[in-house]
C-alpha positions in Angstrom: 70.8 52.7 -120.7 73.6 53.6 -118.3 73.7 50.7 -115.8 75.7 52.6 -113.2 72.6 54.6 -112.3 70.3 51.6 -111.6 71.9 50.5 -108.4 72.2 54.1 -107.2 68.6 54.7 -107.9 67.5 51.6 -106.0 69.3 53.0 -102.9 67.6 56.4 -103.5 64.2 54.8 -103.7 64.7 52.8 -100.5 65.8 56.0 -98.7 62.7 57.8 -99.9 60.2 55.2 -98.9 61.6 53.6 -95.7 61.9 56.7 -93.5 59.8 58.3 -90.8 58.3 61.7 -91.0 60.8 62.9 -88.3 63.6 61.7 -90.6 62.2 63.7 -93.4 62.1 66.8 -91.2 65.9 66.8 -90.8 67.9 69.3 -92.6 71.2 67.3 -93.1 72.1 68.3 -96.7 73.9 64.9 -97.2 70.6 63.0 -96.8 68.5 62.3 -99.9 64.8 63.0 -99.3 61.8 63.5 -101.6 61.6 67.2 -101.0 65.1 67.8 -102.3 65.3 65.2 -105.0 63.7 65.0 -108.5 64.9 68.6 -109.2 67.3 68.0 -112.1 67.3 66.0 -115.3 70.0 63.8 -114.0 68.1 63.1 -110.7 64.9 62.2 -112.6 66.9 60.0 -115.0 68.3 58.1 -112.1 64.8 57.6 -110.6 63.6 56.3 -114.0 66.6 54.0 -114.3 65.7 52.7 -110.8 62.2 51.8 -112.2 63.8 49.9 -115.0 66.0 48.2 -112.4 62.9 46.9 -110.6 61.9 45.1 -113.8 64.8 42.7 -113.2 63.6 40.8 -110.1 60.0 40.9 -111.3 60.9 39.4 -114.7 63.3 36.9 -113.2 60.4 35.3 -111.4 57.7 35.5 -114.1 58.4 32.0 -115.4 56.6 30.6 -112.3 53.3 32.3 -113.2 53.5 32.2 -117.0 55.3 28.9 -118.0 55.6 26.7 -114.9 51.8 26.8 -114.4 51.2 25.6 -117.9 51.7 22.5 -120.1 55.1 23.9 -121.2 57.2 23.1 -118.1 57.5 21.0 -115.0 60.2 20.3 -112.4 63.2 18.1 -111.9 61.6 16.4 -108.9 63.8 16.5 -105.7 63.0 13.5 -103.5 65.3 14.7 -100.7 64.0 18.2 -100.5 60.3 19.0 -100.2 60.8 22.5 -99.0 59.3 24.1 -102.0 56.0 22.1 -101.7 54.0 25.1 -100.4 55.5 27.5 -102.8 56.8 26.6 -106.3 55.3 23.1 -106.3 52.0 24.5 -105.4 52.1 26.5 -108.6 53.2 23.6 -110.7 50.6 21.2 -109.3 47.8 23.8 -109.2 47.4 23.7 -105.4 47.6 27.5 -105.1 45.7 29.1 -102.2 45.5 32.6 -100.7 48.5 31.8 -98.4 50.8 30.6 -101.2 53.9 32.7 -100.6 55.1 33.1 -104.2 51.7 34.5 -105.2 52.0 37.1 -102.4 55.5 37.8 -103.7 54.2 38.4 -107.2 51.4 40.8 -106.0 53.5 42.7 -103.5 56.5 43.0 -105.9 54.5 44.7 -108.6 52.7 47.1 -106.2 56.1 48.0 -104.7 57.4 48.9 -108.1 54.3 51.0 -108.8 55.1 53.2 -105.8 58.3 54.4 -107.4 56.6 54.9 -110.8 53.8 57.0 -109.3 56.1 59.1 -107.2 58.4 59.9 -110.1 55.5 60.8 -112.4 54.2 63.1 -109.7 57.5 64.9 -109.3 58.5 65.3 -113.0 56.3 68.4 -113.8 58.0 70.6 -111.2 61.5 69.5 -112.1 63.9 72.0 -113.7 64.6 70.9 -117.2 63.1 70.8 -120.7 59.6 69.7 -121.5 60.6 67.3 -124.3 62.8 65.3 -122.0 60.1 65.3 -119.3 57.7 64.0 -121.9 60.0 61.1 -122.7 60.5 60.1 -119.1 56.7 60.3 -118.5 56.2 58.0 -121.5 58.7 55.5 -120.3 57.1 55.4 -116.8 53.6 55.1 -118.2 54.7 52.2 -120.5 56.1 50.3 -117.5 53.0 51.1 -115.4 50.8 49.8 -118.1 52.9 46.6 -118.4 52.6 46.0 -114.6 48.8 46.6 -114.6 48.5 44.3 -117.6 50.2 41.6 -115.5 48.0 42.3 -112.5 44.7 42.2 -114.4 45.7 39.0 -116.2 46.8 37.3 -113.0 44.2 38.6 -110.5 41.3 40.1 -112.5 39.9 43.1 -110.6 42.7 44.9 -108.8 43.4 48.1 -106.8 44.3 51.0 -109.0 46.8 53.5 -107.5 48.2 56.3 -109.7 49.3 58.8 -107.1 51.8 58.4 -104.2 50.3 57.8 -100.7 51.4 60.1 -97.9 50.2 58.0 -95.0 49.8 54.2 -94.6 46.1 54.7 -93.6 45.3 55.9 -97.1 45.9 52.5 -98.4 43.0 51.1 -96.5 40.5 53.2 -98.5 41.3 51.3 -101.7 39.1 48.6 -103.1 39.5 46.4 -106.2 38.4 48.0 -109.4 36.7 46.2 -112.2 39.0 44.7 -114.9 37.5 47.1 -117.5 38.6 50.1 -115.5 42.1 48.6 -115.2 42.2 48.1 -118.9 41.1 51.7 -119.4 44.1 52.9 -117.4 46.4 50.6 -119.3 45.1 51.9 -122.6 45.4 55.5 -121.5 48.9 55.0 -120.3 50.0 53.3 -123.5 48.4 55.9 -125.7 50.3 58.6 -123.7 53.5 56.6 -124.2 53.0 56.2 -127.9 52.6 60.0 -128.3 55.7 60.8 -126.3 58.3 58.0 -126.8 60.9 58.1 -129.6 61.1 55.4 -132.2 64.7 54.6 -131.2 67.6 55.9 -129.0 71.3 56.5 -129.3 73.7 53.8 -128.2 73.9 55.0 -124.7 70.1 54.6 -124.1 69.3 51.3 -125.9 66.9 49.3 -123.9 64.5 52.1 -122.9 60.9 51.8 -123.9 60.1 53.0 -127.4 57.0 53.9 -129.4 57.2 50.4 -130.9 57.1 48.8 -127.5 54.1 50.8 -126.5 52.2 50.0 -129.7 53.0 46.3 -129.4 51.8 46.1 -125.9 48.7 48.1 -126.7 48.0 45.7 -129.6 48.3 42.8 -127.2 45.9 44.5 -124.8 43.3 44.8 -127.6 43.9 41.2 -128.7 43.3 40.1 -125.1 40.1 42.1 -124.9 39.0 40.5 -128.3 38.9 43.9 -130.0 40.5 42.3 -133.0 40.0 45.1 -135.6 41.6 47.6 -133.2 44.4 45.2 -132.4 45.1 44.8 -136.1 45.2 48.5 -136.7 47.5 49.1 -133.8 49.9 46.2 -134.5 50.2 47.2 -138.2 51.8 50.5 -137.0 54.7 48.4 -135.6 55.4 47.1 -139.1 56.5 50.5 -140.2 59.1 51.1 -137.5 62.0 49.1 -138.9 61.8 45.8 -137.0 62.5 42.5 -138.7 63.1 38.8 -138.0 66.7 37.8 -137.6 67.6 35.2 -140.2 68.9 32.8 -137.6 66.7 32.0 -134.6 69.5 31.3 -132.2 70.8 34.8 -132.7 67.7 36.2 -131.1 68.9 35.0 -127.7 72.7 35.5 -128.1 73.9 38.0 -125.5 76.6 39.1 -127.9 73.8 40.3 -130.3 71.3 41.7 -127.8 68.9 44.6 -128.6 68.8 43.6 -132.3 66.3 44.3 -135.1 63.8 41.7 -133.7 63.9 43.1 -130.1 61.1 45.4 -129.3 61.4 45.4 -125.5 63.8 43.4 -123.5 64.5 43.6 -119.8 68.2 44.6 -119.7 70.8 42.6 -117.7 74.5 43.0 -117.7 76.6 40.0 -116.8 80.2 38.8 -116.7 80.8 41.2 -113.8 79.9 41.8 -110.1 78.0 45.0 -110.5 74.7 43.3 -109.5 72.9 43.8 -112.8 73.4 40.2 -114.1 70.8 37.6 -115.0 71.1 33.9 -113.9 68.2 32.2 -115.6 70.2 29.0 -116.5 71.1 28.6 -112.8 67.4 28.2 -112.1 66.5 26.2 -115.2 69.5 23.7 -115.4 68.9 20.2 -114.0 69.5 19.8 -110.2 72.4 17.2 -110.4 74.0 18.3 -113.6 77.3 19.1 -111.8 79.0 21.3 -114.4 77.7 19.4 -117.4 75.1 22.1 -118.3 76.5 25.2 -116.5 80.2 25.3 -117.4 81.6 25.7 -113.9 83.0 22.7 -112.0 80.4 20.9 -110.0 77.7 23.6 -110.6 74.1 22.3 -110.4 71.0 24.1 -111.5 67.7 24.6 -109.6 65.8 22.0 -111.6 62.9 24.4 -112.1 60.9 25.2 -115.3 62.0 21.9 -117.0 60.5 21.5 -120.5 57.7 18.9 -120.3 57.4 15.9 -122.5 54.3 17.5 -123.8 56.1 20.5 -125.4 59.0 18.4 -126.5 56.6 16.3 -128.5 54.9 19.4 -129.9 57.8 20.3 -132.2 57.5 19.4 -135.9 60.3 17.5 -137.5 62.9 19.8 -138.9 62.1 22.7 -136.6 65.4 24.5 -136.0 63.9 26.2 -132.9 63.9 23.0 -130.9 67.6 22.6 -130.4 67.9 26.3 -129.6 65.1 26.4 -127.1 65.6 23.1 -125.2 67.8 20.0 -124.7 66.2 16.7 -123.9 69.0 15.8 -121.5 72.7 16.0 -121.0 75.8 13.9 -120.8 77.3 14.0 -117.3 80.9 14.2 -116.4 81.1 10.4 -116.3 79.9 10.2 -119.9 76.5 8.9 -119.0 73.4 10.3 -120.7 70.9 11.8 -118.2 67.4 12.3 -119.7 66.4 15.4 -117.7 65.5 18.2 -120.2 66.3 21.8 -119.7 65.6 25.2 -121.3 68.6 26.1 -123.5 67.5 29.6 -124.7 69.3 31.3 -121.9 72.4 29.0 -121.7 75.4 30.9 -122.9 79.0 31.1 -121.9 79.9 33.5 -119.1 83.0 34.3 -117.2 81.7 35.0 -113.7 79.9 32.3 -111.7 76.2 33.1 -111.3 76.4 36.3 -113.5 75.0 35.7 -117.0 74.5 38.3 -119.6 71.2 37.2 -121.0 68.4 39.8 -121.5 64.8 38.7 -121.1 62.7 39.2 -124.2 59.3 40.7 -123.2 58.1 41.7 -126.7 59.8 40.8 -130.0 58.8 41.2 -133.6 57.8 37.5 -134.1 55.3 38.0 -131.3 53.8 41.0 -133.2 53.6 39.0 -136.5 51.7 36.2 -134.8 49.4 38.5 -133.0 48.6 40.1 -136.3 47.9 36.8 -137.9 45.5 36.0 -135.0 43.7 39.3 -135.1 43.2 39.2 -138.9 41.9 35.6 -138.8 39.4 36.6 -136.1 38.0 39.4 -138.2 38.3 38.2 -141.7 39.3 34.5 -141.6 42.7 33.2 -142.9 43.4 35.7 -145.6 46.6 35.8 -147.6 47.8 38.5 -145.4 47.3 36.5 -142.2 49.1 33.5 -143.8 51.9 35.9 -144.7 52.6 36.9 -141.1 52.3 33.4 -139.8 54.5 31.8 -142.5 57.2 34.4 -142.0 57.8 32.9 -138.6 57.5 29.3 -139.8 59.9 29.7 -142.7 62.5 31.2 -140.5 62.1 28.0 -138.4 62.8 25.8 -141.4 59.2 24.7 -141.7 56.9 24.7 -144.8 54.3 27.4 -145.2 50.8 26.5 -144.2 47.8 26.8 -146.6 44.3 25.6 -146.9 43.1 26.0 -143.3 39.6 27.1 -142.2 39.2 29.8 -139.5 39.2 27.4 -136.6 42.2 25.4 -137.9 44.1 28.6 -138.5 43.4 29.8 -135.0 44.8 26.5 -133.7 47.8 26.8 -135.9 48.6 30.3 -134.6 48.3 29.2 -131.0 50.6 26.3 -131.7 53.1 28.5 -133.5 53.1 30.9 -130.6 53.7 28.1 -128.2 56.8 26.9 -130.1 58.2 30.3 -131.3 57.8 32.0 -127.9 58.5 28.9 -125.8 59.8 29.7 -122.3 59.5 33.5 -122.8 56.4 33.9 -120.5 53.6 34.0 -123.0 51.9 30.6 -122.6 49.6 31.3 -119.6 48.2 34.5 -121.1 47.8 32.8 -124.5 45.8 30.0 -123.0 43.7 32.3 -120.9 43.0 34.6 -124.0 41.9 31.8 -126.3 40.0 29.6 -123.8 37.1 30.0 -121.4 37.8 29.1 -117.8 35.9 25.8 -118.4 37.9 25.1 -121.6 41.1 26.0 -119.8 40.3 23.6 -117.0 39.6 20.7 -119.4 42.7 21.4 -121.4 45.0 21.5 -118.4 43.4 18.5 -116.7 44.1 16.5 -119.8 47.7 17.7 -119.8 47.9 16.9 -116.1 46.6 13.3 -116.6 49.3 12.9 -119.3 52.1 14.2 -117.1 51.0 12.0 -114.1 51.0 8.9 -116.3 54.2 9.8 -118.2 56.3 12.0 -115.8 58.9 14.1 -117.5 61.4 13.4 -114.8 61.8 10.6 -112.3 59.7 10.8 -109.1 62.1 8.6 -107.2 59.3 6.2 -106.3 57.2 9.0 -104.8 53.7 8.9 -106.3 51.7 12.0 -107.2 49.1 13.0 -104.7 45.4 12.8 -105.7 45.3 16.7 -105.7 48.2 17.1 -108.1 47.4 18.5 -111.5 43.7 19.0 -110.7 42.7 22.4 -112.2 39.4 24.1 -111.5 37.9 26.9 -113.7 38.2 29.5 -110.9 42.0 29.0 -110.9 42.2 31.0 -114.1 42.6 33.9 -111.7 45.0 33.8 -108.8 43.8 34.5 -105.2 44.3 37.9 -103.6 47.0 37.2 -101.0 45.5 36.5 -97.6 47.8 39.0 -95.9 46.4 41.8 -98.1 42.8 40.9 -97.1 43.8 40.9 -93.5 45.4 44.3 -93.8 42.5 45.8 -95.8 39.1 44.2 -95.1 37.6 46.1 -98.0 39.3 43.7 -100.4 37.2 40.8 -101.5 38.6 37.4 -102.5 38.3 35.9 -105.9 35.6 33.2 -106.1 36.8 29.6 -105.3 39.5 30.6 -102.8 
């Protein structure tokens, strides 16, 4: 995908949705407005690229809601700065409420991105270029819309469905939350449309765009989430025919020099080592707070100390698993030669030449995920068949681990969930996997047991500050996030999730 269009498209989108009606009535031909844009193939392509660009900030924050909230990660506790207590720490310690600002940021950010998707979809039919290209753009947009609604329904349950642009702010007040099943129907419809219109692959100038394989993979995950296992199996098996494969070496999966490889089904694209504004910076968030250049290779550079691998996940790796050293480090040696036992995520820690501008993509769906979903779906319908073992053991053998055999259905289910935890660690799958495989009561019991372990064996030093009695206390209703309080104040027709 041509990155130079993403920044331009962001400017275009802002100009279209931050102006008054009087401004739109002006006839200055140098001003970009909705009535004169979306006319040519290049203009629509710029708008679609702008939609891809909005995936970057949304993805950059997903760790909070998909890893940090789980047993996978915790924080490098900062005794001297409690400023994130109401925000990030509220998520880590399960003290979320309707006024938690980061939950509002998650909700608002996705709906803001949906505005641009819906507007562009509405404008494409009247644009002046060929139908095949229009069909591709529509497929890309519907794939991304389906992905966003999948995030929304997983995080919040029933949500507002908007598929058309709004012409006045007052229209927004008419919307109410729709049942989750209706949201899933939209997701399924969008993904089926994407599957029928997206190509299997692109030329080198368009790598990174959504493909048929990406749409099939996400649809398979949707069916798996809905426990429609036979349909999930049928859908995911179609991905096997599209040319994807596991890379022989696990570390190559995350190497920015080898991005968009045979295992990559859909990555959010970032471009680092420059100042164009399209870079990632995950390691700057994940590195220990006081690492001072020992983890990020710039003199004196500290990390944020967020999303620190927990002792729990560190202990979950089997002996000989080559993924452990790639995925995490249990500490670092500081510039004085002293070992500091603060773990950090290593998957996104690669050399880069510009401070703060890394070149790591973020993997949303990769082939290993598909293989493990297939193993899970088959087990739920037919038990641990040879075929199910085959998919699971492909992933294990690549990790340097022995093949599994002789498990019953329940043990196989547990083994797949464990394999997903390790194979996909720190890639934003854990929260949805736990929610999919446990009832709210089971999830609460599971996380409270983890919380008790973390409180008695903290991953990082607390500096003498004890946990509060409310830390790591998870209730079943917290399987869904609250609708942000500001949204309910703006639109009284919105009801709050129970428990908040």
